DRENDO-1510 file (C-alpha; in Angstrom, 1 decimal, always signed):
<recs>
REC; n; res; u; v; w
REC; 1; MET; +0.8; -3.7; +12.1 .
REC; 2; PRO; +3.2; -3.6; +14.5 .
REC; 3; LYS; +3.4; -6.0; +17.5 .
REC; 4; PHE; +4.0; -5.6; +21.5 .
REC; 5; THR; +5.1; -8.2; +24.1 .
REC; 6; TYR; +2.8; -7.0; +27.5 .
REC; 7; LYS; +2.8; -7.5; +31.2 .
REC; 8; GLY; -0.4; -7.0; +33.2 .
REC; 9; LYS; -1.1; -7.9; +36.9 .
REC; 10; ASN; -4.7; -7.5; +38.2 .
REC; 11; ILE; -5.8; -6.4; +41.9 .
REC; 12; TYR; -4.9; -10.7; +43.0 .
REC; 13; GLY; -1.5; -10.7; +41.7 .
REC; 14; ASP; -2.2; -12.5; +38.7 .
REC; 15; ILE; +0.2; -12.0; +35.9 .
REC; 16; THR; -0.9; -11.6; +32.2 .
REC; 17; GLU; +1.9; -11.6; +29.6 .
REC; 18; GLY; +2.3; -12.2; +25.6 .
REC; 19; VAL; +2.6; -10.8; +22.3 .
REC; 20; TYR; -0.4; -8.3; +21.3 .
REC; 21; GLU; -1.1; -6.3; +17.6 .
REC; 22; ALA; -2.3; -2.7; +18.4 .
REC; 23; PRO; -1.3; +0.7; +16.3 .
REC; 24; SER; +0.8; +2.0; +19.2 .
REC; 25; GLU; +1.5; +1.0; +22.8 .
REC; 26; GLN; -1.2; +3.2; +23.7 .
REC; 27; GLY; -3.2; +0.3; +21.9 .
REC; 28; VAL; -1.8; -2.5; +24.3 .
REC; 29; MET; -2.7; -0.4; +27.2 .
REC; 30; ASP; -6.3; +0.1; +26.7 .
REC; 31; MET; -6.8; -3.6; +26.3 .
REC; 32; LEU; -4.8; -4.5; +29.5 .
REC; 33; LYS; -7.2; -1.8; +30.9 .
REC; 34; SER; -9.8; -2.9; +29.7 .
REC; 35; ARG; -9.5; -6.4; +30.7 .
REC; 36; ASN; -8.8; -4.7; +34.7 .
REC; 37; TYR; -4.8; -5.5; +34.8 .
REC; 38; TYR; -2.5; -2.8; +35.4 .
REC; 39; VAL; +0.4; -2.0; +33.4 .
REC; 40; LEU; +3.5; -3.5; +33.9 .
REC; 41; GLU; +5.4; -3.9; +30.9 .
REC; 42; VAL; +4.9; -2.5; +27.2 .
REC; 43; LYS; +7.7; -3.2; +24.3 .
REC; 44; PRO; +7.3; -3.1; +20.6 .
REC; 45; LEU; +8.4; -7.0; +19.8 .
REC; 46; ILE; +11.4; -7.5; +17.4 .
REC; 47; GLU; +11.0; -10.8; +15.5 .
REC; 48; LYS; +14.1; -12.6; +14.5 .
REC; 49; ARG; +14.2; -13.0; +10.5 .
REC; 50; ASP; +15.7; -15.4; +8.4 .
REC; 51; LEU; +18.0; -13.4; +6.0 .
REC; 52; LEU; +17.7; -15.9; +3.3 .
REC; 53; ASP; +14.2; -16.8; +4.4 .
REC; 54; PHE; +12.4; -13.7; +1.1 .
REC; 55; GLU; +8.9; -15.3; +1.7 .
REC; 56; ALA; +8.8; -16.1; +4.9 .
REC; 57; ASN; +6.5; -13.1; +5.7 .
REC; 58; ARG; +5.7; -12.1; +2.1 .
REC; 59; LYS; +1.8; -11.1; +1.6 .
REC; 60; ILE; +0.2; -13.2; -0.9 .
REC; 61; PRO; -0.9; -11.3; -4.6 .
REC; 62; VAL; -3.8; -9.5; -4.3 .
REC; 63; LYS; -4.5; -11.6; -7.9 .
REC; 64; GLU; -4.0; -14.5; -6.2 .
REC; 65; LEU; -5.9; -14.2; -3.8 .
REC; 66; MET; -9.1; -13.0; -6.7 .
REC; 67; LEU; -8.2; -16.4; -8.3 .
REC; 68; PHE; -8.1; -18.0; -5.1 .
REC; 69; CYS; -11.4; -16.7; -4.1 .
REC; 70; LYS; -13.5; -17.0; -7.3 .
REC; 71; HIS; -12.2; -20.9; -7.4 .
REC; 72; PHE; -13.3; -21.9; -4.0 .
REC; 73; SER; -16.6; -19.8; -4.5 .
REC; 74; VAL; -17.6; -21.7; -7.5 .
REC; 75; ILE; -16.1; -25.3; -6.2 .
REC; 76; LEU; -18.0; -24.6; -3.1 .
REC; 77; LYS; -21.2; -23.9; -4.7 .
REC; 78; ALA; -21.2; -27.5; -6.7 .
REC; 79; GLY; -21.7; -29.1; -3.4 .
REC; 80; ILE; -18.6; -30.5; -2.8 .
REC; 81; PRO; -16.7; -30.7; +1.1 .
REC; 82; VAL; -14.1; -27.8; +2.1 .
REC; 83; LEU; -11.4; -30.4; +2.4 .
REC; 84; HIS; -12.1; -31.7; -0.9 .
REC; 85; ALA; -12.8; -28.0; -2.7 .
REC; 86; LEU; -9.5; -27.0; -1.1 .
REC; 87; SER; -7.4; -29.9; -2.7 .
REC; 88; MET; -9.2; -28.9; -6.2 .
REC; 89; VAL; -8.3; -25.3; -5.8 .
REC; 90; GLU; -4.7; -26.3; -5.1 .
REC; 91; THR; -4.2; -28.6; -8.6 .
REC; 92; GLN; -5.4; -25.4; -10.0 .
REC; 93; THR; -2.7; -23.0; -8.4 .
REC; 94; ASP; +0.5; -22.4; -9.9 .
REC; 95; TYR; +1.7; -19.7; -7.3 .
REC; 96; LYS; +4.1; -21.8; -5.0 .
REC; 97; PRO; +3.6; -19.2; -1.8 .
REC; 98; MET; +0.1; -19.8; -2.6 .
REC; 99; LYS; -0.1; -23.8; -2.9 .
REC; 100; LYS; +2.2; -23.6; +0.0 .
REC; 101; VAL; -0.7; -21.7; +2.2 .
REC; 102; ILE; -3.1; -23.6; +0.8 .
REC; 103; ALA; -1.3; -27.1; +1.8 .
REC; 104; GLU; -0.6; -25.8; +5.2 .
REC; 105; ILE; -4.7; -25.2; +5.6 .
REC; 106; MET; -5.6; -28.3; +4.6 .
REC; 107; LYS; -3.1; -29.9; +7.1 .
REC; 108; ASP; -4.8; -28.2; +9.6 .
REC; 109; ILE; -8.3; -29.0; +9.1 .
REC; 110; GLN; -7.3; -33.2; +8.7 .
REC; 111; MET; -6.2; -32.0; +12.2 .
REC; 112; GLY; -9.5; -31.7; +13.4 .
REC; 113; SER; -9.4; -27.4; +12.6 .
REC; 114; SER; -12.0; -25.3; +11.4 .
REC; 115; LEU; -11.3; -23.2; +7.9 .
REC; 116; THR; -11.1; -20.0; +10.2 .
REC; 117; GLN; -8.4; -21.6; +12.3 .
REC; 118; ALA; -6.4; -22.3; +9.3 .
REC; 119; VAL; -6.7; -19.7; +8.0 .
REC; 120; LYS; -5.9; -17.7; +11.1 .
REC; 121; ASN; -2.8; -19.5; +11.5 .
REC; 122; HIS; -1.4; -18.0; +8.0 .
REC; 123; ASN; -2.3; -13.9; +8.7 .
REC; 124; ASN; +0.8; -12.6; +7.8 .
REC; 125; LYS; +0.8; -13.6; +4.8 .
REC; 126; LEU; -3.1; -13.4; +4.1 .
REC; 127; PRO; -4.9; -9.6; +4.9 .
REC; 128; MET; -7.2; -9.8; +8.0 .
REC; 129; LEU; -10.4; -9.4; +5.4 .
REC; 130; MET; -10.2; -11.9; +4.1 .
REC; 131; ILE; -9.6; -14.0; +6.9 .
REC; 132; TYR; -12.9; -12.4; +8.5 .
REC; 133; MET; -14.9; -12.9; +5.8 .
REC; 134; ILE; -14.2; -16.2; +5.8 .
REC; 135; GLU; -14.7; -16.4; +9.4 .
REC; 136; ALA; -18.4; -14.6; +9.1 .
REC; 137; GLY; -19.1; -16.7; +5.8 .
REC; 138; GLU; -18.1; -20.3; +7.9 .
REC; 139; ALA; -20.4; -19.2; +11.0 .
REC; 140; SER; -24.0; -18.4; +9.3 .
REC; 141; GLY; -23.1; -21.0; +6.6 .
REC; 142; THR; -22.6; -18.2; +3.5 .
REC; 143; LEU; -18.8; -19.4; +3.1 .
REC; 144; ASP; -19.4; -19.1; -0.8 .
REC; 145; ARG; -21.2; -16.2; -1.2 .
REC; 146; SER; -18.4; -14.5; +1.4 .
REC; 147; LEU; -15.8; -15.8; -0.9 .
REC; 148; ASP; -17.7; -14.1; -3.8 .
REC; 149; SER; -17.8; -11.0; -2.5 .
REC; 150; LEU; -14.3; -11.1; -1.4 .
REC; 151; TYR; -13.8; -12.5; -4.9 .
REC; 152; GLN; -15.5; -8.8; -6.2 .
REC; 153; HIS; -13.2; -6.7; -3.7 .
REC; 154; PHE; -9.7; -8.2; -5.1 .
REC; 155; GLU; -11.0; -8.1; -8.4 .
REC; 156; LYS; -11.7; -4.5; -8.1 .
REC; 157; SER; -8.7; -3.9; -6.1 .
REC; 158; TYR; -6.4; -5.5; -8.5 .
REC; 159; ASN; -8.1; -3.9; -11.9 .
REC; 160; THR; -8.0; -0.1; -10.2 .
REC; 161; SER; -4.1; -1.4; -9.1 .
REC; 162; MET; -3.5; -2.2; -12.7 .
REC; 163; LYS; -5.0; +0.7; -14.4 .
REC; 164; ILE; -2.6; +2.8; -12.4 .
REC; 165; LYS; +0.4; +0.8; -13.8 .
REC; 166; SER; -0.9; +1.1; -17.0 .
REC; 167; ALA; -0.9; +4.6; -16.8 .
REC; 168; LEU; +2.4; +5.4; -15.3 .
REC; 169; ARG; +4.1; +2.5; -17.2 .
REC; 170; TYR; +5.0; +4.9; -20.6 .
REC; 171; PRO; +6.4; +7.5; -18.6 .
REC; 172; ILE; +8.8; +6.1; -16.3 .
REC; 173; ILE; +10.0; +4.3; -19.5 .
REC; 174; VAL; +11.0; +7.5; -21.4 .
REC; 175; THR; +12.3; +9.0; -17.4 .
REC; 176; ILE; +14.9; +5.7; -17.5 .
REC; 177; VAL; +15.8; +6.0; -21.1 .
REC; 178; ALA; +16.3; +10.2; -20.4 .
REC; 179; ILE; +18.4; +9.5; -17.6 .
REC; 180; ILE; +20.4; +6.8; -19.1 .
REC; 181; VAL; +21.0; +8.7; -22.3 .
REC; 182; THR; +22.2; +12.0; -20.5 .
REC; 183; ILE; +24.9; +10.3; -18.3 .
REC; 184; PHE; +25.7; +8.7; -22.0 .
REC; 185; MET; +26.2; +12.1; -23.4 .
REC; 186; MET; +27.7; +14.1; -20.2 .
REC; 187; VAL; +30.5; +11.3; -19.3 .
REC; 188; VAL; +30.8; +10.4; -23.1 .
REC; 189; VAL; +30.3; +12.5; -26.1 .
REC; 190; VAL; +30.7; +16.0; -23.8 .
REC; 191; PRO; +34.2; +15.6; -22.9 .
REC; 192; SER; +35.0; +14.4; -26.6 .
REC; 193; PHE; +34.3; +17.6; -27.9 .
REC; 194; THR; +35.8; +19.2; -24.8 .
REC; 195; SER; +39.2; +18.0; -25.6 .
REC; 196; LEU; +38.4; +19.5; -28.8 .
REC; 197; PHE; +37.9; +23.0; -27.5 .
REC; 198; GLU; +40.6; +22.8; -25.4 .
REC; 199; GLN; +43.6; +21.7; -28.6 .
REC; 200; ASN; +42.0; +25.2; -30.6 .
REC; 201; LYS; +42.1; +27.3; -27.3 .
REC; 202; MET; +38.4; +28.4; -28.2 .
REC; 203; ASP; +36.6; +31.2; -26.4 .
REC; 204; LEU; +33.6; +29.4; -24.5 .
REC; 205; PRO; +29.9; +31.0; -24.6 .
REC; 206; GLY; +28.6; +30.5; -21.3 .
REC; 207; ILE; +25.9; +28.2; -22.4 .
REC; 208; THR; +29.2; +25.6; -23.3 .
REC; 209; LYS; +30.7; +26.6; -20.4 .
REC; 210; ALA; +28.0; +25.1; -18.4 .
REC; 211; LEU; +27.8; +21.9; -20.2 .
REC; 212; ILE; +31.3; +21.3; -19.5 .
REC; 213; ALA; +31.1; +22.2; -15.9 .
REC; 214; ILE; +28.2; +19.6; -15.5 .
REC; 215; SER; +30.1; +17.0; -17.8 .
REC; 216; ASP; +32.9; +17.1; -15.5 .
REC; 217; PHE; +31.1; +16.9; -12.6 .
REC; 218; PHE; +29.0; +13.4; -13.7 .
REC; 219; VAL; +32.9; +12.2; -14.9 .
REC; 220; ASN; +34.1; +13.4; -11.5 .
REC; 221; TYR; +31.6; +13.4; -8.9 .
REC; 222; SER; +29.0; +10.2; -10.3 .
REC; 223; LEU; +29.9; +7.6; -7.9 .
REC; 224; ILE; +30.1; +10.1; -5.2 .
REC; 225; THR; +26.9; +10.8; -6.1 .
REC; 226; ALA; +25.2; +7.8; -6.8 .
REC; 227; LEU; +26.7; +6.6; -2.9 .
REC; 228; ILE; +25.2; +9.4; -1.8 .
REC; 229; ILE; +22.0; +9.2; -3.0 .
REC; 230; ALA; +21.4; +5.5; -2.5 .
REC; 231; ALA; +22.7; +6.2; +1.3 .
REC; 232; LEU; +19.4; +8.6; +1.5 .
REC; 233; ILE; +17.0; +6.7; +0.4 .
REC; 234; LEU; +18.2; +3.7; +2.3 .
REC; 235; LEU; +18.4; +6.2; +5.6 .
REC; 236; PHE; +14.7; +6.8; +4.0 .
REC; 237; ARG; +13.5; +3.1; +3.5 .
REC; 238; LEU; +14.8; +2.5; +7.6 .
REC; 239; TYR; +13.0; +5.4; +9.1 .
REC; 240; ALA; +9.5; +4.3; +6.9 .
REC; 241; SER; +10.1; +1.2; +8.1 .
REC; 242; THR; +10.3; +2.5; +11.6 .
REC; 243; SER; +6.5; +2.8; +13.4 .
REC; 244; ILE; +6.7; +6.5; +14.2 .
REC; 245; GLY; +8.9; +6.9; +10.7 .
REC; 246; SER; +5.8; +5.2; +8.2 .
REC; 247; LEU; +3.0; +6.8; +10.4 .
REC; 248; ARG; +4.8; +10.4; +10.1 .
REC; 249; ILE; +5.8; +9.9; +6.5 .
REC; 250; ASP; +1.7; +9.1; +6.0 .
REC; 251; GLU; +0.3; +11.6; +8.0 .
REC; 252; LEU; +2.5; +13.8; +5.5 .
REC; 253; LYS; +0.8; +12.8; +2.2 .
REC; 254; MET; -2.5; +13.1; +4.0 .
REC; 255; LYS; -1.9; +17.1; +4.1 .
REC; 256; LEU; +0.7; +17.7; +1.5 .
REC; 257; PRO; -1.4; +19.8; -1.6 .
REC; 258; MET; +0.4; +18.1; -3.8 .
REC; 259; THR; -0.2; +14.4; -3.0 .
REC; 260; ALA; -3.7; +15.1; -0.2 .
REC; 261; GLY; -6.1; +14.7; -3.1 .
REC; 262; VAL; -5.1; +11.8; -4.6 .
REC; 263; VAL; -4.2; +9.9; -1.2 .
REC; 264; GLN; -8.0; +11.3; +0.2 .
REC; 265; ARG; -10.0; +9.9; -2.4 .
REC; 266; ASN; -7.3; +6.3; -2.8 .
REC; 267; THR; -8.5; +6.1; +1.1 .
REC; 268; ALA; -11.8; +7.2; +0.8 .
REC; 269; ALA; -12.0; +4.3; -2.2 .
REC; 270; ARG; -10.2; +1.5; +0.0 .
REC; 271; PHE; -12.1; +2.4; +3.1 .
REC; 272; SER; -15.6; +2.2; +1.3 .
REC; 273; ARG; -15.4; -0.9; -0.4 .
REC; 274; THR; -13.6; -2.8; +3.0 .
REC; 275; MET; -16.4; -1.4; +5.3 .
REC; 276; ALA; -19.0; -2.4; +2.6 .
REC; 277; THR; -17.8; -6.3; +2.2 .
REC; 278; LEU; -17.0; -7.0; +5.6 .
REC; 279; MET; -21.0; -5.3; +6.4 .
REC; 280; ALA; -22.7; -7.7; +3.8 .
REC; 281; ALA; -20.9; -10.4; +4.9 .
REC; 282; GLY; -22.7; -9.8; +8.5 .
REC; 283; VAL; -19.6; -8.6; +10.4 .
REC; 284; GLY; -20.1; -6.1; +13.5 .
REC; 285; ILE; -19.5; -2.3; +12.7 .
REC; 286; THR; -16.6; -1.6; +15.3 .
REC; 287; GLU; -14.8; -5.5; +13.8 .
REC; 288; SER; -15.9; -4.0; +10.7 .
REC; 289; ILE; -13.6; -0.3; +11.5 .
REC; 290; ASP; -10.9; -2.5; +13.1 .
REC; 291; ILE; -9.8; -4.7; +9.9 .
REC; 292; THR; -10.8; -1.9; +7.7 .
REC; 293; SER; -8.3; +0.0; +9.4 .
REC; 294; ARG; -5.5; -2.5; +9.0 .
REC; 295; VAL; -5.8; -2.6; +5.0 .
REC; 296; VAL; -6.9; +0.8; +4.4 .
REC; 297; GLY; -2.8; +1.2; +3.6 .
REC; 298; ASN; -2.2; +4.6; +5.5 .
REC; 299; ARG; -0.8; +4.3; +9.2 .
REC; 300; PHE; -2.0; +7.9; +9.8 .
REC; 301; VAL; -6.2; +6.5; +8.6 .
REC; 302; GLU; -5.2; +3.4; +10.4 .
REC; 303; GLU; -4.5; +5.3; +14.3 .
REC; 304; GLU; -7.8; +8.0; +13.5 .
REC; 305; LEU; -9.5; +5.1; +12.5 .
REC; 306; GLN; -9.3; +3.1; +15.5 .
REC; 307; ASN; -10.4; +6.4; +17.3 .
REC; 308; VAL; -13.1; +6.2; +15.9 .
REC; 309; ARG; -14.1; +2.8; +16.3 .
REC; 310; ARG; -13.7; +3.5; +20.0 .
REC; 311; GLN; -15.5; +6.3; +20.1 .
REC; 312; VAL; -18.4; +3.9; +18.1 .
REC; 313; ILE; -17.9; +1.7; +21.0 .
REC; 314; ALA; -18.6; +4.7; +23.3 .
REC; 315; GLY; -22.0; +4.7; +21.6 .
REC; 316; LYS; -21.6; +7.4; +18.9 .
REC; 317; GLY; -22.5; +6.8; +14.9 .
REC; 318; MET; -19.8; +6.7; +12.7 .
REC; 319; PHE; -20.5; +10.3; +10.8 .
REC; 320; GLY; -19.7; +12.5; +13.5 .
REC; 321; PRO; -15.9; +10.6; +14.4 .
REC; 322; LEU; -15.2; +10.2; +11.1 .
REC; 323; ARG; -15.8; +14.0; +10.2 .
REC; 324; GLU; -13.0; +14.3; +13.1 .
REC; 325; THR; -10.2; +12.7; +11.6 .
REC; 326; LYS; -10.6; +15.4; +8.4 .
REC; 327; CYS; -8.4; +12.1; +6.8 .
REC; 328; PHE; -12.1; +11.6; +4.0 .
REC; 329; PRO; -13.8; +13.5; +1.5 .
REC; 330; GLU; -17.4; +15.6; +2.7 .
REC; 331; ILE; -18.7; +13.5; -0.3 .
REC; 332; LEU; -17.8; +10.0; +1.6 .
REC; 333; LEU; -19.3; +11.5; +5.0 .
REC; 334; ASN; -22.7; +13.0; +3.7 .
REC; 335; MET; -23.4; +10.0; +2.1 .
REC; 336; ILE; -22.5; +8.0; +5.7 .
REC; 337; PHE; -24.6; +10.6; +7.2 .
REC; 338; MET; -27.7; +9.7; +5.1 .
REC; 339; GLY; -27.5; +5.5; +5.2 .
REC; 340; GLU; -27.0; +5.9; +9.2 .
REC; 341; GLU; -30.1; +7.8; +9.2 .
REC; 342; ALA; -31.9; +5.9; +6.8 .
REC; 343; GLY; -30.6; +2.4; +7.9 .
REC; 344; THR; -28.4; +2.2; +4.7 .
REC; 345; VAL; -24.4; +2.3; +5.3 .
REC; 346; GLU; -23.5; -0.5; +3.6 .
REC; 347; ALA; -25.4; +0.5; +0.5 .
REC; 348; MET; -24.1; +3.9; +0.7 .
REC; 349; LEU; -20.0; +3.4; +1.2 .
REC; 350; SER; -21.1; +0.6; -1.7 .
REC; 351; ASN; -22.1; +3.2; -3.9 .
REC; 352; ALA; -18.9; +5.6; -2.6 .
REC; 353; ALA; -17.3; +2.8; -3.7 .
REC; 354; GLY; -17.6; +2.3; -6.9 .
REC; 355; ILE; -17.7; +6.8; -7.1 .
REC; 356; TYR; -14.4; +7.1; -5.4 .
REC; 357; GLU; -12.5; +4.2; -8.1 .
REC; 358; GLU; -13.6; +5.7; -11.1 .
REC; 359; GLU; -12.8; +8.9; -9.7 .
REC; 360; ILE; -9.2; +7.6; -9.5 .
REC; 361; ASP; -9.3; +6.2; -12.7 .
REC; 362; ALA; -10.2; +9.3; -14.0 .
REC; 363; ARG; -7.5; +11.5; -12.4 .
REC; 364; THR; -4.7; +8.9; -12.9 .
REC; 365; GLN; -5.4; +9.4; -16.6 .
REC; 366; LYS; -5.5; +12.9; -16.3 .
REC; 367; VAL; -2.3; +13.4; -14.4 .
REC; 368; THR; -0.8; +10.8; -16.9 .
REC; 369; ASP; -1.4; +12.9; -19.8 .
REC; 370; MET; -0.5; +16.0; -18.2 .
REC; 371; ILE; +3.0; +13.7; -17.4 .
REC; 372; GLN; +3.6; +12.5; -21.2 .
REC; 373; PRO; +3.9; +16.1; -23.0 .
REC; 374; ALA; +6.1; +17.4; -20.0 .
REC; 375; ILE; +8.6; +15.1; -20.4 .
REC; 376; MET; +8.5; +15.0; -24.0 .
REC; 377; ILE; +9.0; +19.2; -23.6 .
REC; 378; PHE; +11.5; +18.5; -20.7 .
REC; 379; LEU; +13.6; +16.2; -23.2 .
REC; 380; GLY; +13.0; +18.6; -26.2 .
REC; 381; PHE; +15.1; +21.4; -23.8 .
REC; 382; LEU; +17.5; +19.3; -22.2 .
REC; 383; ILE; +18.8; +18.0; -26.0 .
REC; 384; GLY; +18.4; +21.4; -27.5 .
REC; 385; PHE; +20.1; +23.1; -24.3 .
REC; 386; ILE; +23.1; +20.1; -25.5 .
REC; 387; ILE; +23.3; +20.8; -29.2 .
REC; 388; LEU; +23.2; +24.0; -28.8 .
REC; 389; ALA; +26.0; +24.6; -26.4 .
REC; 390; VAL; +28.4; +21.9; -28.6 .
REC; 391; ALA; +27.4; +23.7; -31.8 .
REC; 392; LEU; +28.1; +27.5; -30.8 .
REC; 393; PRO; +31.6; +27.0; -30.4 .
REC; 394; LEU; +32.1; +24.8; -33.8 .
REC; 395; PHE; +30.8; +27.7; -35.4 .
REC; 396; SER; +33.6; +30.1; -35.1 .
REC; 397; LEU; +35.4; +27.2; -36.0 .
REC; 398; TYR; +34.5; +28.6; -40.1 .
</recs>
């Protein structure tokens, strides 16, 4: 979520200023107004970064968070104090950035900070979900159970992402190999036949002329084409890194027919799982919506959820405001409605998370099952086209 510098003034002339994290400038303005301050200035915060420090703001991978929560929970259940438990977890951790974070948390605790305060100092590397769950667990004396819930949450997220990566690995490898082979044939193989055709002054069929034209383009303009493609990718990434750019791209993902179904279900699964985990730990519904909006992985949905949060604070339930966003499947909304009526929202969200996680697995497998034969058909067509274009003129030599 972007950060903004702000300056405000109240009716007594007191000035307040600082840095605030919000989905947009309007969020900062709303915060100042809620504290009875007039808005004087709101600007996006431009943070200076050391270009050589590649790990400065890199998030800890889900796998490492999962292992940390599991080890920490098991050790705490054995009755070992927090500081000693963290020391034991650190010795079991091989991932250096995570090891460094744990060491710094231990140092803060030794200097008098609570575990929650120490963890909050690393909100650039640790997810807000984890920070709030630890805070809720420490406040209620159920830290081990909060860590167990976090472990299950991260485990499900990790397993889902690994299934998707595993399913897409084969199509990606085949596509890369196909591109390399095609470039090799166009740049090396086809030109050798072209010189043969020219030496014999052969009358070439249209398909062969088309192949030679494509080959000439690869030979003469491949570098320029590669630079143009690289420039377009860079411009897209720069646009996507801006606040408005990421918002518009994520909104497009939610609305394009070819991506809307998968993105919507993935968002529903993350929303349901995160909300259920937070509510099970005793986090309030408005705080749960706020945290969930930050970890749902879509800027457009994040802003919509912040609007839902404001309506819930105003006294409305979740069902109506969530339905107005048009970001979530109807089944999930109906389950939330029934949960609100029966007072079992947490259970309904947990059930919905399981349903959508299974559906994502099934859809991913279905898509990859369709992609693989499509790639093979395309490769067969490509190879057949090249062979036919080369062979037809050769037959005329005999």
